[in-house]
C-alpha positions in Angstrom: 7.6 -40.9 -0.7 10.4 -42.5 1.1 12.0 -39.9 3.5 14.9 -39.1 2.2 12.7 -37.6 -0.6 10.8 -35.9 1.8 14.1 -34.4 3.3 15.5 -33.0 -0.3 12.8 -31.4 -1.0 12.8 -29.7 1.9 16.4 -28.5 1.8 15.0 -27.8 -1.8 12.9 -25.0 -0.2 14.7 -23.9 2.2 17.8 -23.1 0.1 15.2 -20.7 -2.4 13.6 -19.6 -0.1 17.3 -18.0 1.3 18.4 -17.3 -2.6 15.5 -15.0 -2.9 14.2 -14.0 0.9 17.8 -13.4 2.1 20.0 -13.1 -0.9 18.7 -11.5 -3.4 16.2 -9.2 -1.4 17.9 -9.0 1.3 17.6 -4.7 1.9 14.3 -3.5 3.3 12.9 -1.8 0.0 9.8 -2.6 -2.2 11.2 -4.7 -5.3 9.8 -3.0 -8.4 7.1 -4.9 -10.7 9.7 -6.3 -13.1 11.2 -7.8 -10.1 8.6 -9.1 -8.9 7.1 -10.4 -12.4 10.9 -12.4 -13.0 10.6 -13.8 -9.8 6.9 -15.0 -9.7 7.6 -16.6 -13.2 10.9 -18.4 -11.9 8.5 -19.6 -8.7 5.8 -20.5 -11.5 8.5 -21.7 -13.6 9.8 -24.5 -10.9 6.5 -25.6 -10.1 5.6 -26.7 -13.5 9.4 -28.2 -13.9 9.0 -30.1 -10.3 5.3 -31.5 -11.9 7.7 -33.8 -14.6 9.8 -34.8 -10.9 6.4 -36.0 -9.9 5.9 -38.1 -13.1 9.2 -39.6 -13.1 8.5 -40.5 -9.4 5.6 -41.9 -9.3 5.9 -43.8 -13.1 9.0 -45.7 -11.7 7.2 -46.0 -8.3 10.2 -44.3 -6.7 10.8 -44.5 -2.9 6.4 -45.7 -2.3 5.0 -45.2 1.1 2.1 -46.4 3.0 1.3 -42.4 3.4 -1.0 -42.9 0.2 -4.6 -44.4 0.2 -4.3 -44.8 -3.7 -1.5 -46.1 -5.9 -0.7 -43.8 -8.6 0.6 -43.6 -11.8 3.0 -41.0 -13.2 0.1 -39.5 -15.5 -2.6 -39.1 -12.6 0.5 -38.2 -10.0 1.3 -35.1 -12.3 -2.6 -33.9 -13.6 -3.3 -34.3 -9.2 -0.1 -32.0 -8.8 -1.0 -29.6 -11.2 -4.5 -29.3 -10.3 -3.6 -29.1 -6.4 -1.2 -26.0 -8.0 -3.3 -24.3 -10.0 -6.0 -24.3 -7.1 -3.9 -23.4 -4.5 -2.5 -20.8 -6.6 -5.7 -19.1 -7.3 -7.3 -19.3 -4.0 -4.2 -17.2 -3.1 -4.8 -14.4 -4.8 -7.8 -13.7 -2.5 -5.3 -14.0 0.2 -3.2 -11.3 -0.9 -6.3 -8.7 -1.7 -6.4 -8.9 2.8 -2.3 -8.8 3.0 -2.7 -5.9 0.9 -5.6 -4.5 3.1 -3.7 -5.3 6.0 -0.6 -3.5 4.8 -3.1 -0.3 4.0 -4.4 -0.2 7.8 -1.4 -0.5 9.6 -0.2 2.2 7.0 3.1 -0.5 6.4 6.1 1.2 4.1 6.3 -0.5 0.8 9.8 -0.7 1.8 8.8 -3.0 5.0 5.8 -4.9 3.5 8.9 -7.2 2.3 10.0 -8.2 5.6 6.7 -9.1 6.7 6.0 -11.0 3.9 9.7 -13.0 4.8 8.7 -14.2 8.5 4.8 -14.3 6.8 5.6 -17.2 4.0 8.0 -18.7 6.5 5.4 -19.1 8.7 3.0 -20.4 6.6 5.0 -23.1 5.5 5.5 -24.2 8.9 1.8 -24.0 9.6 0.6 -25.7 6.3 2.6 -28.5 7.3 1.2 -29.5 10.3 -2.6 -28.8 9.1 -1.9 -31.4 5.8 -0.5 -33.9 8.3 -3.4 -33.6 10.6 -5.5 -33.6 7.5 -4.1 -36.8 5.7 -4.6 -38.7 9.4 -7.8 -37.4 9.6 -8.9 -38.6 5.8 -7.5 -42.1 6.7 -8.9 -42.9 9.7 -12.5 -41.1 9.6 -13.5 -41.4 5.7 -16.9 -39.5 6.6 -14.6 -36.7 7.1 -14.8 -35.7 3.2 -18.3 -34.6 3.9 -17.7 -32.2 6.5 -14.4 -30.6 4.1 -17.0 -30.7 1.4 -19.8 -28.5 3.2 -16.9 -26.2 4.3 -15.7 -25.1 1.1 -19.5 -24.8 -0.1 -20.0 -22.9 3.0 -17.1 -20.4 2.2 -18.1 -20.3 -1.4 -21.7 -18.7 -0.2 -19.8 -16.4 2.2 -17.7 -15.0 -0.6 -20.6 -14.5 -2.4 -22.5 -12.7 0.0 -19.8 -10.9 1.4 -18.8 -8.5 -1.7 -15.8 -6.7 -0.5 -13.3 -8.1 2.3 -12.8 -6.2 5.6 -9.7 -6.3 7.8 -10.2 -4.6 11.4 -7.5 -5.4 13.7 -9.4 -4.3 16.7 -11.4 -7.3 16.3 -8.5 -10.1 15.9 -7.9 -11.8 19.0 -4.3 -12.2 18.7 -3.8 -8.6 17.9 -5.7 -7.4 20.7 -3.6 -10.2 23.1 -0.1 -8.6 21.8 -1.3 -5.2 22.8 -2.5 -5.9 25.9 0.4 -8.2 26.8 3.4 -5.6 24.7 3.5 -2.3 24.5 3.5 -0.9 21.3 4.7 2.2 19.5 3.4 4.5 17.7 6.2 4.5 14.6 7.6 2.1 13.1 11.5 2.2 13.8 13.0 1.0 10.5 12.5 -3.0 10.0 12.3 -3.9 13.3 9.6 -5.9 14.8 10.7 -4.8 18.3 12.8 -1.6 20.2 14.1 -1.2 23.5 12.8 1.8 25.6 14.5 2.4 28.9 15.3 -1.4 29.2 11.7 -2.8 28.1 10.9 -4.3 25.1 8.4 -2.5 22.8 6.4 -3.9 19.8 6.2 -2.1 16.8 3.4 -1.5 14.4 5.2 -4.0 12.0 4.8 -6.7 14.4 1.1 -6.1 14.6 0.9 -6.3 10.8 2.8 -9.4 10.9 0.4 -11.1 13.7 -2.5 -10.4 11.5 -1.1 -11.5 8.3 -0.4 -15.0 10.1 -3.8 -15.2 11.9 -5.4 -14.5 8.2 -3.1 -17.2 6.7 -4.4 -20.0 9.2 -8.3 -18.5 7.8 -7.0 -19.0 4.2 -5.5 -22.4 5.1 -8.6 -24.0 6.4 -10.5 -23.1 3.3 -7.6 -24.4 0.7 -6.1 -27.4 2.4 -9.6 -29.4 2.2 -9.9 -27.9 -1.3 -6.6 -29.9 -2.8 -7.8 -32.9 -0.9 -10.9 -32.9 -3.1 -8.2 -33.1 -6.0 -5.6 -35.7 -4.3 -5.4 -37.8 -1.2 -1.9 -37.9 -1.8 0.0 -36.2 1.3 3.3 -35.5 -0.6 1.4 -34.3 -3.8 -0.6 -32.3 -1.6 2.6 -30.6 0.4 4.4 -30.1 -2.4 1.8 -28.0 -4.5 0.6 -26.0 -1.8 4.1 -25.4 -0.7 5.5 -24.3 -4.2 1.8 -21.6 -4.0 3.0 -20.4 -1.3 6.6 -19.9 -2.3 5.6 -17.2 -5.3 3.3 -15.4 -2.6 5.9 -12.6 -2.0 7.0 -11.8 -5.6 3.1 -12.2 -6.8 2.2 -10.1 -4.2 4.3 -7.0 -5.8 3.0 -7.8 -8.8 -1.2 -7.7 -8.4 -1.3 -5.2 -5.2 -1.5 -2.1 -7.3 -3.9 -3.5 -9.6 -6.0 -5.5 -7.7 -9.2 -3.3 -8.3 -8.9 -4.2 -12.8 -9.6 -7.8 -11.2 -12.7 -7.4 -9.5 -14.6 -10.4 -11.0 -12.0 -12.8 -10.3 -13.0 -13.4 -6.5 -16.4 -14.2 -7.8 -14.3 -16.9 -9.9 -12.6 -18.0 -7.3 -16.6 -18.7 -5.3 -17.8 -20.6 -8.3 -14.2 -22.7 -7.9 -14.9 -23.8 -4.3 -18.2 -24.7 -4.6 -17.4 -26.7 -7.7 -14.6 -28.3 -5.1 -16.5 -28.9 -2.6 -19.4 -30.6 -4.8 -16.4 -32.5 -6.3 -15.8 -33.2 -2.4 -19.1 -34.5 -1.1 -19.6 -36.9 -4.5 -16.1 -38.0 -4.1 -16.8 -41.5 -2.3 -19.5 -42.2 -4.7 -18.9 -40.6 -8.1 -15.1 -40.0 -9.3 -14.1 -37.2 -11.4 -11.2 -37.2 -13.6 -8.5 -34.9 -12.8 -8.3 -33.3 -16.5 -12.1 -32.7 -16.5 -11.6 -30.3 -12.7 -8.5 -29.0 -14.4 -10.2 -27.8 -17.4 -13.4 -26.5 -15.4 -11.3 -24.8 -12.8 -8.8 -23.1 -15.2 -12.5 -22.3 -17.5 -13.6 -20.6 -14.8 -10.7 -18.7 -14.0 -10.4 -17.6 -17.4 -13.8 -16.2 -17.2 -12.7 -14.3 -14.3 -10.6 -12.9 -15.7 -11.4 -11.6 -18.9 -14.4 -10.2 -17.5 -12.5 -8.2 -15.1 -10.2 -6.5 -18.2 -13.6 -6.2 -20.3 -16.1 -5.3 -17.8 -13.8 -3.4 -15.4 -13.0 -0.2 -17.6 -16.8 0.4 -18.3 -17.6 0.0 -14.4 -19.4 3.1 -13.1 -18.0 2.1 -9.5 -14.6 0.7 -9.7 -13.1 -0.8 -7.0 -10.4 1.3 -5.0 -6.8 -0.6 -4.3 -6.0 -1.1 -0.8 -2.8 0.5 -1.6 -4.2 3.7 -3.0 
């Protein structure tokens, strides 16, 4: 894609983030479930509408550049974008579980969680851009890197299968420990401030430590999710846009799902099979091509089974999971 299209997309992203987080949700308060659901639907609708734009751009070969490894038709590009978006959106659910546990560990008030997510999402957008650019450069230079990415996804799936429940221990996080060593931390919150001044000294609040842990957890999820998208497309524009649209709706999706996580106990098991399938697909990519439509159907089918099993089996479970926000 030409530079102008990249710049237009970035300007659109920052404009929407400014409207969502800086105008409509500027006040430090937790949005209602209805408000969060509305914004979730808005972000999903925009992501699907952008898929139409992707189809038009690639069908008309508009602004084509040598960054992509193959020439895609509009249908191929739209299918790959949708597959990448669904994949990233489903994997972000596991990220929401961890973020909720971080907030529960630090006892972050609901009214302040929005501020952490505001800066956490902005940091995630910048981080994903850097990691995607690095991934594109590696794949284009070293074709064998796809085997490493595929093995990494299968390893992650196995780790998720063995680790039934996520645990969050900030005392074991290197960056949190360094922050506590270098900067004094208050014992209580001071509104929505990350830092306060006490006798001329700048002191961090627990809200800053929560932000540090949210950002570092996103790094770990990016290591898993970005290779997963490269399994379905090598086009940098499709990888970046599908990834970013999935992240941008993370804040509102968090407030929709955070209080109902116990009802989706089998969704994590479904994500295990999604990662395993994508990992195998990546290992086979240099020898056997699985059509995007097939992959989309497989992933949607796996997720549907996980959701249905959670709804039907959760009520009969004698040991239901406890929501991290309880």
